[in-house]
MARLOTOR-155167 format. One record per atom (N, C-alpha, C): x, y, z negated. Coordinates in steps of 0.2 Angstrom, whole numbers, padded with zeros to 4 digits, always signed. Layout:
XYZ;...
//
This chain:
+0004-0006+0000;-0001-0001+0002;+0006+0007-0002;+0003+0012+0004;+0007+0018+0004;+0005+0023-0001;+0010+0025-0002;+0012+0028-0010;+0004+0034-0010;+0006+0037-0003;+0000+0042-0001;-0008+0040-0003;-0007+0035-0001;-0018+0031-0002;-0015+0028-0010;-0011+0025-0014;-0012+0025-0022;-0013+0031-0025;-0009+0036-0022;-0010+0045-0026;-0018+0046-0027;-0020+0046-0020;-0026+0048-0019;-0030+0044-0023;-0030+0035-0023;-0033+0033-0028;-0034+0035-0034;-0026+0035-0035;-0027+0037-0044;-0030+0045-0045;-0029+0051-0041;-0032+0056-0041;-0039+0057-0041;-0043+0051-0035;-0049+0056-0036;-0054+0055-0041;-0053+0051-0044;-0059+0051-0050;-0056+0058-0054;-0051+0060-0057;-0049+0066-0060;-0053+0070-0055;-0050+0072-0049;-0054+0077-0045;-0062+0075-0043;-0065+0072-0043;-0072+0073-0044;-0074+0071-0051;-0073+0073-0056;-0076+0075-0062;-0073+0083-0063;-0070+0086-0059;-0071+0094-0061;-0077+0095-0057;-0080+0099-0060;-0088+0102-0059;-0086+0109-0055;-0091+0111-0050;-0090+0117-0048;-0091+0123-0052;-0095+0122-0056;-0096+0128-0062;-0091+0129-0065;-0085+0124-0067;-0079+0125-0069;-0074+0131-0067;-0076+0129-0058;-0069+0133-0054;-0071+0141-0054;-0068+0144-0054;-0070+0151-0051;-0068+0154-0046;-0072+0158-0040;-0070+0157-0036;-0063+0162-0034;-0059+0165-0030;-0054+0172-0032;-0056+0175-0029;-0065+0176-0027;-0066+0184-0026;-0069+0187-0032;-0069+0183-0037;-0073+0183-0042;-0069+0189-0046;-0074+0197-0051;-0069+0200-0051;-0069+0197-0057;-0069+0191-0062;-0066+0191-0069;-0060+0188-0068;-0060+0183-0061;-0053+0181-0060;-0048+0184-0056;-0052+0189-0055;-0046+0197-0051;-0043+0196-0059;-0047+0199-0065;-0042+0203-0071;-0039+0197-0074;-0041+0191-0072;-0036+0185-0077;-0029+0186-0073;-0029+0187-0067;-0023+0185-0064;-0022+0190-0059;-0021+0195-0059;-0021+0200-0053;-0016+0201-0051;-0017+0201-0045;-0011+0199-0038;-0008+0207-0038;-0009+0212-0042;-0005+0218-0040;-0003+0223-0047;-0003+0216-0053;+0002+0217-0059;-0002+0217-0065;+0002+0215-0068;+0000+0218-0076;-0002+0227-0079;-0006+0228-0081;-0005+0234-0084;+0001+0236-0087;+0003+0244-0084;+0010+0247-0087;+0008+0249-0095;+0011+0252-0100;+0012+0253-0105;+0010+0263-0104;+0005+0266-0107;+0006+0273-0106;+0011+0277-0109;+0012+0282-0104;+0019+0283-0103;+0016+0289-0110;+0024+0288-0115;+0023+0292-0119;+0028+0296-0120;+0027+0302-0122;+0034+0309-0121;+0039+0308-0126;+0039+0305-0130;+0043+0305-0136;+0048+0299-0135;+0045+0294-0130;+0050+0287-0128;+0054+0290-0124;+0049+0297-0119;+0053+0299-0113;+0060+0303-0116;+0057+0306-0119;+0063+0311-0124;+0069+0308-0126;+0070+0302-0129;+0072+0298-0132;+0077+0294-0127;+0074+0293-0123;+0078+0291-0117;+0084+0295-0112;+0080+0301-0113;+0085+0305-0107;+0088+0309-0112;+0086+0311-0119;+0091+0313-0123;+0100+0306-0124;+0097+0299-0122;+0103+0296-0125;+0105+0296-0118;+0103+0295-0112;+0107+0295-0106;+0110+0303-0105;+0108+0309-0107;+0113+0312-0106;+0119+0312-0110;+0117+0310-0117;+0123+0311-0121;+0129+0306-0119;+0127+0301-0116;+0132+0297-0111;+0137+0301-0109;+0135+0304-0105;+0141+0310-0100;+0146+0311-0107;+0153+0312-0103;+0159+0314-0108;+0160+0321-0108;+0156+0323-0105;+0158+0331-0104;+0152+0335-0110;+0149+0330-0113;+0142+0333-0118;+0142+0330-0126;+0142+0335-0129;+0143+0334-0136;+0136+0330-0139;+0134+0324-0140;+0128+0324-0144;+0124+0327-0147;+0128+0329-0152;+0126+0332-0160;+0123+0339-0155;+0127+0342-0150;+0122+0349-0147;+0118+0348-0144;+0114+0343-0142;+0109+0341-0138;+0102+0344-0143;+0097+0347-0139;+0091+0349-0142;+0088+0349-0135;+0081+0350-0135;+0074+0350-0130;+0078+0357-0128;+0080+0361-0129;+0079+0370-0127;+0088+0370-0125;+0092+0367-0125;+0098+0363-0125;+0099+0367-0114;+0102+0372-0113;+0104+0375-0107;+0110+0369-0103;+0109+0367-0098;+0113+0361-0098;+0122+0365-0095;+0119+0371-0092;+0125+0376-0088;+0126+0381-0093;+0123+0384-0096;+0124+0389-0101;+0124+0385-0108;+0124+0381-0111;+0125+0379-0118;+0129+0374-0117;+0131+0368-0113;+0135+0365-0113;+0140+0367-0107;+0139+0373-0102;+0145+0372-0098;+0147+0367-0091;+0139+0364-0090;+0143+0360-0085;+0142+0363-0079;+0145+0360-0072;+0146+0362-0064;+0140+0357-0062;+0138+0359-0055;+0133+0359-0053;+0137+0350-0050;+0143+0348-0051;+0145+0343-0048;+0141+0338-0057;+0143+0341-0063;+0142+0336-0071;+0133+0335-0067;+0128+0339-0065;+0122+0340-0066;+0121+0335-0059;+0122+0335-0055;+0123+0330-0051;+0124+0324-0054;+0127+0321-0055;+0130+0315-0061;+0126+0312-0066;+0122+0319-0070;+0116+0318-0074;+0111+0316-0072;+0107+0318-0064;+0105+0316-0062;+0105+0309-0058;+0108+0308-0058;+0111+0300-0053;+0108+0294-0059;+0111+0298-0068;+0112+0295-0072;+0104+0294-0076;+0099+0299-0075;+0094+0299-0077;+0087+0295-0071;+0089+0295-0063;+0088+0290-0058;+0087+0283-0060;+0094+0281-0063;+0098+0273-0063;+0092+0274-0070;+0092+0276-0076;+0088+0275-0083;+0080+0274-0081;+0077+0279-0076;+0069+0279-0076;+0066+0276-0068;+0073+0271-0064;+0070+0271-0059;+0065+0274-0054;+0069+0280-0053;+0063+0284-0048;+0069+0289-0045;+0067+0292-0040;+0072+0295-0036;+0069+0305-0037;+0075+0308-0039;+0073+0315-0039;+0076+0320-0034;+0072+0323-0031;+0072+0327-0026;+0075+0334-0026;+0080+0332-0022;+0087+0340-0021;+0084+0346-0025;+0079+0348-0022;+0074+0354-0021;+0071+0352-0029;+0070+0350-0033;+0066+0347-0042;+0072+0346-0045;+0081+0343-0043;+0085+0343-0047;+0087+0349-0047;+0087+0357-0040;+0091+0363-0041;+0086+0367-0049;+0081+0362-0049;+0077+0369-0054;+0075+0365-0061;+0080+0358-0063;+0078+0356-0069;+0086+0357-0073;+0086+0363-0077;+0091+0364-0080;+0093+0367-0087;+0087+0361-0092;+0085+0362-0097;+0086+0354-0098;+0086+0351-0105;+0082+0345-0107;+0077+0345-0108;+0072+0351-0108;+0066+0353-0108;+0063+0350-0102;+0065+0354-0096;+0063+0353-0088;+0063+0345-0086;+0068+0343-0089;+0071+0335-0087;+0064+0331-0090;+0064+0333-0095;+0059+0327-0100;+0053+0328-0097;+0049+0335-0097;+0044+0335-0094;+0043+0335-0086;+0048+0334-0082;+0047+0331-0075;+0046+0323-0073;+0052+0319-0078;+0049+0313-0080;+0041+0311-0082;+0041+0315-0088;+0035+0313-0088;+0029+0313-0083;+0029+0320-0079;+0024+0321-0075;+0025+0315-0070;+0032+0314-0066;+0032+0309-0063;+0029+0302-0066;+0031+0300-0071;+0029+0293-0072;+0021+0293-0073;+0018+0298-0076;+0011+0299-0075;+0007+0298-0069;+0010+0302-0063;+0008+0302-0057;+0007+0297-0054;+0014+0292-0056;+0016+0287-0053;+0008+0280-0053;+0005+0280-0060;-0001+0278-0061;+0001+0271-0068;-0002+0269-0071;-0002+0265-0072;-0003+0256-0071;+0000+0255-0065;-0001+0249-0064;+0005+0247-0059;+0007+0241-0058;+0012+0237-0053;+0010+0238-0046;+0007+0242-0044;+0006+0239-0035;+0010+0238-0031;+0010+0236-0026;+0015+0232-0023;+0016+0236-0019;+0022+0238-0015;+0024+0245-0009;+0019+0243-0004;+0014+0248-0001;+0011+0246+0006;+0003+0243+0005;+0004+0243-0002;-0006+0240-0002;-0007+0245-0009;-0013+0247-0007;-0017+0252-0007;-0023+0249-0012;-0024+0249-0020;-0029+0243-0022;-0034+0250-0025;-0040+0249-0024;-0047+0255-0026;-0052+0251-0031;-0053+0255-0038;-0057+0251-0039;-0063+0249-0037;-0064+0241-0040;-0071+0237-0035;-0068+0233-0029;-0062+0235-0027;-0060+0231-0023;-0056+0222-0025;-0058+0218-0020;-0053+0214-0023;-0048+0211-0018;-0047+0215-0014;-0040+0213-0013;-0042+0219-0010;-0030+0219-0008;-0027+0227-0008;-0028+0227+0002;-0027+0232+0003;-0027+0234+0012;-0022+0237+0011;-0019+0237+0018;-0012+0241+0018;-0015+0249+0021;-0009+0253+0017;-0011+0260+0018;-0009+0263+0026;-0012+0267+0026;-0012+0270+0034;-0005+0275+0033;
//
């Protein structure tokens, strides 16, 4: 007897015992909540956590004294950083938060508080769900559709 036939005979009673009531179709909204294809909900953005992470990232820089860092610290006037140092800090923050700060915005971020505010606004605008790139998930949809 072939192994395929033997496996079929062994599994047939187990498969037959399953009722259709116990199986949920994939298009059922409760199935989507149990097994989301767009990822689990992210934690809400907490500004205090962002402040802590920004201050820690800035404190790693060799030209910055960690004791002199406050939210009101100006990067060029108070810390004496030049444009190359600012670029290094921006790259460090991009790595820390897995985001990309546009050059136009980076030129305006000259205080620690402005850095924190920009990161908080970016993360809040990004949303609270892990969506796959190129897929738009609208409320009430059961499947994603490609964005135009």
